C-alpha positions in Angstrom: 80.0 147.0 170.0 77.8 148.1 167.1 79.2 148.5 163.5 77.5 150.9 161.2 77.7 150.3 157.5 76.9 153.2 155.2 75.4 152.4 151.8 75.6 154.8 148.8 72.1 155.8 147.9 70.7 155.1 144.4 70.1 158.8 144.0 73.9 159.7 144.5 74.9 157.1 141.9 72.4 158.5 139.5 73.8 162.0 140.0 77.4 160.8 139.3 76.7 159.1 136.0 76.2 162.2 133.9 79.3 163.7 135.5 81.4 160.7 134.5 79.9 160.7 131.0 80.7 164.4 130.5 84.3 163.9 131.9 84.9 161.0 129.4 83.5 163.1 126.6 85.6 166.1 127.5 88.7 163.9 127.7 88.0 162.4 124.2 87.5 165.9 122.8 90.8 167.1 124.3 92.6 164.1 122.8 91.1 164.8 119.4 92.0 168.5 119.7 95.6 167.7 120.6 95.8 165.2 117.8 94.4 167.7 115.3 97.0 170.2 116.4 100.0 168.0 117.2 100.0 165.8 114.0 100.2 168.7 111.5 102.8 170.5 113.6 104.8 167.3 113.9 104.6 166.8 110.1 105.7 170.4 109.6 108.7 170.4 111.8 109.9 166.8 111.1 111.7 167.8 107.9 113.6 170.4 109.9 114.6 168.0 112.6 115.7 165.5 110.0 118.3 167.9 108.7 120.0 168.4 112.1 123.2 166.3 112.4 124.3 164.7 115.6 126.8 167.5 115.9 124.0 170.0 115.5 122.0 168.4 118.3 125.0 168.4 120.6 125.6 172.2 119.9 121.9 172.9 120.5 121.7 171.0 123.8 125.0 172.4 125.1 123.9 175.9 124.2 120.5 175.6 126.0 122.1 174.0 129.1 124.8 176.7 129.3 122.3 179.5 128.8 120.0 178.1 131.5 122.8 177.5 133.9 124.2 181.0 133.4 120.8 182.6 134.1 120.2 180.5 137.2 123.7 180.9 138.6 124.1 184.5 137.4 127.3 183.7 135.5 127.7 186.0 132.6 130.4 183.8 131.0 128.0 180.8 130.9 125.3 183.0 129.4 127.7 184.3 126.8 128.9 180.8 125.9 125.3 179.5 125.7 124.2 182.4 123.5 127.1 181.7 121.2 126.2 178.1 120.8 122.5 178.8 120.2 123.4 181.6 117.8 125.6 179.3 115.8 122.8 176.7 115.7 120.3 179.3 114.5 122.6 180.8 111.8 123.5 177.3 110.5 119.8 176.6 110.1 119.5 179.5 107.6 121.7 177.6 105.1 119.0 174.9 104.6 116.3 177.4 103.7 115.1 177.4 100.1 114.5 174.8 97.4 116.2 174.2 94.2 114.6 172.8 91.0 116.9 170.5 89.0 116.6 167.9 86.3 119.3 165.4 86.9 120.3 162.3 84.9 123.2 159.8 85.3 124.5 157.9 82.3 127.0 155.1 82.1 128.9 154.4 78.9 129.0 151.5 78.4 126.7 149.7 80.8 128.6 146.5 80.4 132.4 146.1 80.4 134.9 143.3 81.0 137.3 143.4 83.9 139.9 146.1 83.3 138.1 147.9 80.5 137.4 151.6 80.8 134.0 152.8 81.9 133.0 156.4 82.2 129.9 158.0 83.7 128.3 161.4 83.3 126.0 163.3 85.6 124.0 166.1 83.9 122.3 168.8 86.0 119.8 171.2 84.5 118.3 174.2 86.3 114.6 174.0 85.6 113.7 176.9 87.8 112.9 180.4 86.5 115.6 182.0 88.6 119.3 181.4 89.1 120.3 178.6 91.3 122.9 178.7 94.0 126.1 176.7 93.9 125.2 173.2 95.0 127.1 170.2 96.1 126.1 166.9 94.5 127.0 163.4 95.9 126.9 160.3 93.7 127.6 156.9 95.3 129.6 154.7 92.9 130.0 151.2 94.2 131.8 151.5 97.5 133.0 155.0 96.7 131.4 158.4 96.7 131.9 161.0 94.0 131.4 164.7 95.1 130.7 167.4 92.5 130.5 171.2 93.2 128.0 172.4 90.6 128.2 176.2 90.2 125.2 178.5 90.2 123.2 178.0 87.0 120.9 180.3 85.1 117.5 179.1 84.0 117.8 176.1 81.7 121.6 176.1 82.0 123.3 172.7 82.1 126.3 171.4 84.0 128.0 168.2 82.9 130.2 166.3 85.3 132.3 163.2 84.2 133.5 160.5 86.5 135.4 157.2 86.1 134.0 153.9 87.3 136.5 151.4 88.8 136.5 148.1 86.9 139.4 146.3 88.3 137.3 143.4 89.7 134.2 141.6 88.5 131.1 143.1 90.1 127.7 144.7 89.7 128.4 148.4 90.5 125.6 150.6 91.6 125.8 154.2 90.6 123.3 156.6 92.4 121.1 157.9 93.5 122.5 161.4 92.7 121.6 163.7 95.5 122.0 167.4 96.2 123.4 168.4 99.6 122.9 171.7 101.4 124.3 172.5 104.8 126.6 174.7 106.7 130.4 174.7 107.0 130.3 173.5 110.6 128.3 170.4 109.7 125.4 171.2 112.1 122.8 170.8 109.4 122.6 168.7 106.3 119.7 168.4 103.9 119.8 166.0 100.9 117.4 165.4 98.1 117.6 162.4 95.8 117.2 163.2 92.1 117.8 159.9 90.3 117.3 156.2 90.8 120.3 153.8 91.1 121.6 152.3 87.9 123.7 149.2 87.4 127.1 148.7 85.7 128.0 145.1 85.0 131.7 144.3 85.1 131.9 140.9 83.4 134.5 138.3 84.1 137.3 137.7 81.7 136.6 134.8 79.3 138.6 132.9 76.8 137.3 131.5 73.5 137.0 127.7 73.4 137.0 125.5 70.3 133.5 124.2 69.4 134.9 120.7 69.0 136.0 120.5 72.6 134.6 117.5 74.5 131.1 118.2 75.6 130.8 121.3 73.6 130.1 119.8 70.2 127.1 121.4 68.5 124.7 118.6 67.7 122.3 119.4 64.9 120.9 115.9 64.8 121.4 115.0 68.5 123.7 112.6 70.2 123.1 108.9 69.8 122.2 106.9 72.9 121.8 103.1 73.6 118.1 103.4 74.1 116.1 101.8 71.3 113.1 103.6 69.8 110.7 103.1 66.8 111.1 106.6 65.4 114.4 108.4 65.1 117.3 108.9 62.7 120.1 106.4 63.6 119.2 103.0 62.2 119.8 100.1 64.6 118.2 96.8 63.5 115.1 95.1 62.1 112.3 93.3 64.0 109.0 91.6 63.3 106.0 93.8 62.6 103.7 94.3 65.6 100.1 95.4 65.1 100.0 99.2 65.6 103.5 99.8 64.2 103.8 102.7 61.8 103.8 101.3 58.2 106.2 104.1 57.2 109.0 102.2 58.9 108.3 98.9 57.3 111.4 97.6 55.5 109.8 96.3 52.3 112.8 94.6 50.8 113.5 92.5 53.9 109.8 91.8 54.3 109.7 90.5 50.7 112.8 88.3 51.3 111.5 86.8 54.6 107.9 86.6 53.7 106.8 88.6 56.8 106.6 92.3 57.6 109.8 93.7 59.1 110.1 97.2 60.7 113.1 99.3 61.4 114.4 100.1 64.9 116.4 103.1 65.8 118.9 104.3 68.4 117.4 107.3 70.2 119.2 110.6 69.7 119.0 113.4 72.2 120.0 117.0 72.2 123.1 117.7 74.3 122.2 119.1 77.7 125.2 120.5 79.5 125.1 121.4 83.2 127.8 123.4 85.0 128.0 122.9 88.7 129.9 125.9 90.1 130.7 125.8 93.8 131.1 129.2 95.3 131.7 127.9 98.8 134.4 130.0 100.3 136.1 127.0 102.0 137.0 125.5 98.6 139.2 128.5 97.5 142.6 129.5 98.7 142.3 133.1 97.7 140.0 135.7 96.1 142.0 135.6 92.9 141.4 131.8 92.7 137.7 132.4 93.1 137.7 135.0 90.3 139.6 132.6 88.0 137.0 129.9 88.7 134.1 132.3 87.8 136.0 133.1 84.5 136.3 129.4 83.8 132.6 128.9 84.3 131.7 131.9 82.2 134.1 130.9 79.4 132.5 127.4 79.1 129.0 128.8 79.2 129.8 131.5 76.6 131.0 128.9 74.1 128.0 126.6 74.8 125.5 129.4 74.3 127.2 130.5 71.1 126.9 126.9 69.8 123.2 126.9 70.7 123.5 123.9 73.0 121.1 123.7 76.0 122.9 124.6 79.2 122.2 125.2 82.9 124.6 126.9 85.2 124.0 126.5 89.0 125.9 127.9 92.0 125.1 128.2 95.7 121.9 130.2 96.1 121.3 130.9 92.4 120.7 129.6 88.9 122.1 131.7 86.2 120.0 132.8 83.3 121.2 131.2 80.1 118.6 132.2 77.5 121.1 134.8 76.1 124.8 135.4 76.4 124.3 138.8 77.9 122.0 137.5 80.6 124.4 134.8 81.6 127.4 137.2 81.8 125.3 139.7 83.8 124.3 136.9 86.3 127.9 135.8 86.5 128.8 139.2 88.0 126.5 138.4 90.9 128.3 135.1 92.0 129.9 135.8 95.4 131.8 133.7 97.9 129.3 131.7 99.9 129.8 130.4 103.5 128.1 127.1 104.0 128.6 123.8 105.9 126.7 121.9 103.2 128.8 119.1 101.6 129.7 119.4 97.9 127.5 116.4 97.1 124.4 117.8 98.9 124.9 121.2 97.1 125.1 119.5 93.7 122.1 117.3 94.4 119.9 120.1 95.6 121.0 122.5 92.8 120.4 120.0 90.0 117.4 117.9 91.1 114.9 120.0 89.2 117.0 120.3 86.0 116.7 118.2 82.9 118.9 115.1 82.8 122.3 116.3 81.5 124.5 114.6 78.9 127.6 116.5 80.1 128.3 117.8 83.6 131.2 120.2 84.3 132.2 120.6 87.9 134.1 123.8 88.7 135.7 124.4 92.2 138.8 125.7 93.9 142.0 124.0 94.9 140.7 123.3 98.4 138.1 120.8 97.2 139.1 117.2 97.8 139.2 114.8 94.9 136.7 112.7 96.8 134.2 115.5 96.6 134.4 115.6 92.8 133.8 111.8 92.8 130.8 112.1 95.1 129.2 114.6 92.7 129.9 112.3 89.8 128.0 109.5 91.5 124.8 111.6 91.4 124.6 111.1 87.6 124.1 108.0 85.5 127.0 106.2 83.9 126.0 107.6 80.4 126.7 111.2 81.6 130.1 112.6 80.7 131.5 114.3 83.9 134.4 116.8 83.6 136.0 117.9 86.8 137.9 121.2 86.8 140.0 122.1 89.8 141.2 125.8 89.8 144.5 126.2 91.6 145.8 129.8 91.0 149.4 129.7 89.8 149.4 125.8 89.7 150.7 123.7 86.8 148.0 122.2 84.5 147.7 118.4 85.1 145.2 115.6 85.3 144.5 113.3 88.2 142.6 110.0 87.9 140.2 109.5 90.9 138.4 106.2 90.6 137.9 106.6 86.9 137.1 110.4 87.1 139.6 112.7 85.4 140.2 115.8 87.6 141.9 118.6 85.5 143.9 121.2 87.4 143.8 124.8 85.9 146.5 127.2 87.0 145.4 130.1 84.9 142.5 131.0 82.7 144.6 130.5 79.5 145.0 126.8 80.4 141.3 126.2 79.9 141.3 126.0 76.1 143.9 123.2 76.0 142.3 121.3 78.9 138.8 121.3 77.4 140.3 119.9 74.2 141.7 117.0 76.2 138.7 116.4 78.5 136.8 113.2 77.7 
């Protein structure tokens, strides 16, 4: 049996190459042409499609399906129903046609309040177009709520002022805005919104109580606090010693030198500026309730407020953040951002990680809720040297003020914010 193998001639391959090249070129041109056409069309119709709500899409799809089914099956009822749906969709689309020109501003007065104080906002809408504007609905998110204003039609340069109240029952950073105009139909098939402003912040500061500057750890030190470290140059005199080559002759005690027959120089006890660190635990598991958490934040803010007023160096740390303390306003603003934090990290690990890059403190104040064990306070105390004064504050909402000794550490229980003043006077 003979098998015949046919081979494609070089001539046929040569003839196909130009055809393949032309086909590839044509395909590329078609793609470019489609892209040139499709991209602009897509950009043009995308804003329209973006205004269609989920209800609008449902009405459009149902209308087309009913219309097609009615024509195919010859059912006049389906055709009528489909036409009604499609007509409703088309008529609703007319409500989004047209553009308005507004100048919108949102003002909050004041921008910073304490919990419970009154805060009022104002939205001002000006028609900057050369023709009358239609009645327009404006929406303004305020915190978790939404304020809705029906602004009437405005003549050119006419102004509409809308007032609104800001809830300040709880400490928070409340975001107001952006103010947006909304156009749509009564059926909710279309909705077109335009943002006119940027969001602005309202700070609802925690309640604070005034502390006495003479409270332990809060004493203003104009000359520094005396330590046991001996130095050759300071304020607090300690003792005399023999002169060593290189000593500053300004500190030679000439009367003693004359009496002993050899040069004697002064030694001093080193004085340091007070450095207070507040370790505020925001771990949710240490608090029995939201009110207890808020009281703890107020305790921290009250201590920090007094320390900043007394011009003592201070650092305030909490889970995930270090509060700014260069001004009182910055500290109070940041205290609004302290939120309950879920973490399995131990109290000791949190305190170590939060303070390891801070200057060595002279006073440490630990603030936590009633669910923190006394041993946790003690474990934080052991992170610092024996010269550091550690004050442990345990916030127990509604509890009786008392003090508990834990292996030499005094743990003070605070039942209400008003207890803080008396407790800080006793803390040693």
